[in-house]
C-alpha positions as CSV (number, residue, x, y, z in Angstrom):
1,X,83.9,71.1,95.3
2,X,79.8,71.6,96.9
3,X,78.2,74.4,94.9
4,X,78.8,77.0,97.8
5,X,81.7,76.2,97.8
6,X,82.5,76.8,94.0
7,X,80.1,80.1,94.0
8,X,82.1,81.4,97.1
9,X,85.2,81.0,95.3
10,X,83.9,82.1,92.4
11,X,82.4,85.7,94.0
12,X,86.2,85.8,96.2
13,X,87.7,85.7,92.4
14,X,85.1,87.8,91.3
15,X,86.4,90.5,94.2
16,X,89.7,89.6,93.6
17,X,89.5,90.5,90.2
18,X,87.2,94.0,90.8
19,X,88.6,97.5,89.6
20,X,87.3,98.2,93.8
21,X,89.4,95.8,95.3
22,X,92.6,96.7,92.9
23,X,92.1,100.2,93.9
24,X,92.5,99.8,97.2
25,X,95.6,97.7,97.2
26,X,97.2,100.2,95.4
27,X,95.8,102.9,97.4
28,X,97.4,100.8,100.6
29,X,100.9,100.2,98.4
30,X,100.8,104.3,97.5
31,X,100.7,105.0,101.6
32,X,102.9,102.5,102.7
33,X,105.8,103.4,100.1
34,X,105.4,107.3,100.8
35,X,105.3,106.3,104.8
36,X,108.8,103.7,104.4
37,X,110.3,106.8,101.9
38,X,109.7,108.8,104.9
39,X,111.1,106.3,107.4
40,X,114.1,106.1,105.3
41,X,114.7,109.8,104.8
42,X,114.8,109.9,108.1
43,X,116.6,106.9,109.6
44,X,119.6,107.6,107.0
45,X,119.2,111.7,106.8
46,X,120.3,110.8,110.4
47,X,123.4,108.6,109.9
48,X,124.2,110.9,106.9
49,X,124.3,113.5,108.9
50,X,126.4,111.5,112.0
51,X,128.9,110.7,109.2
52,X,129.4,113.5,107.5
53,X,129.4,116.3,110.2
54,X,129.7,115.3,113.5
55,X,130.9,118.6,114.6
56,X,127.6,119.8,113.8
57,X,126.1,117.1,116.3
58,X,128.3,117.9,118.6
59,X,127.2,121.2,119.9
60,X,125.5,121.9,122.7
61,X,122.3,121.8,123.4
62,X,122.2,122.3,127.1
63,X,124.5,121.8,130.0
64,X,125.1,118.4,129.1
65,X,123.0,117.8,126.0
66,X,124.4,116.8,122.4
67,X,122.4,118.0,119.3
68,X,122.8,115.0,118.3
69,X,121.1,113.3,121.6
70,X,118.1,115.6,120.8
71,X,118.0,114.4,117.4
72,X,118.6,111.3,118.0
73,X,115.3,110.8,120.3
74,X,113.5,113.4,117.4
75,X,114.3,110.7,115.2
76,X,112.7,107.9,117.0
77,X,110.0,110.2,118.2
78,X,109.2,110.3,114.3
79,X,109.4,107.1,113.9
80,X,106.6,106.6,116.2
81,X,104.5,108.9,114.5
82,X,104.7,108.0,111.1
83,X,103.3,104.1,112.6
84,X,100.8,106.3,114.2
85,X,99.7,108.0,110.8
86,X,99.7,104.7,109.2
87,X,97.7,103.0,112.1
88,X,95.0,106.2,111.6
89,X,95.0,105.8,108.5
90,X,94.3,102.2,108.4
91,X,91.9,102.0,111.1
92,X,89.5,105.1,109.6
93,X,90.0,104.6,105.7
94,X,91.7,101.3,104.9
95,X,89.4,98.9,107.2
96,X,86.5,99.7,106.8
97,X,86.9,99.9,102.9
98,X,87.8,96.2,103.6
99,X,85.2,95.4,105.8
100,X,82.9,96.6,103.4
101,X,84.1,94.3,100.5
102,X,83.9,91.2,102.8
103,X,80.1,92.3,103.6
104,X,80.1,92.5,99.7
105,X,81.7,89.2,99.4
106,X,79.4,87.3,101.8
107,X,75.9,88.8,99.9
108,X,76.7,88.1,96.7
């Protein structure tokens, strides 16, 4: 390995071992797990509702629409919302922090 590459590898290793990087990884895991849990509750809550209370879902909301259709659409829309929440969080917080750590790595 050349001196430049060895130095770069040492910098990268130091960054990966740093408390800042570990904090960022923990934060990303927390956000990901929270949103995954919310999505899990959303989807499986709907499936559980289908399994245990079909008459409720068969109730008419309009002339031809049932509550099941409305809730099914709500599940899809809320899944998109959860995805959008992650994208906004990543764009505003995670990505700038990653870029800052990359610049820090390059400057060392």
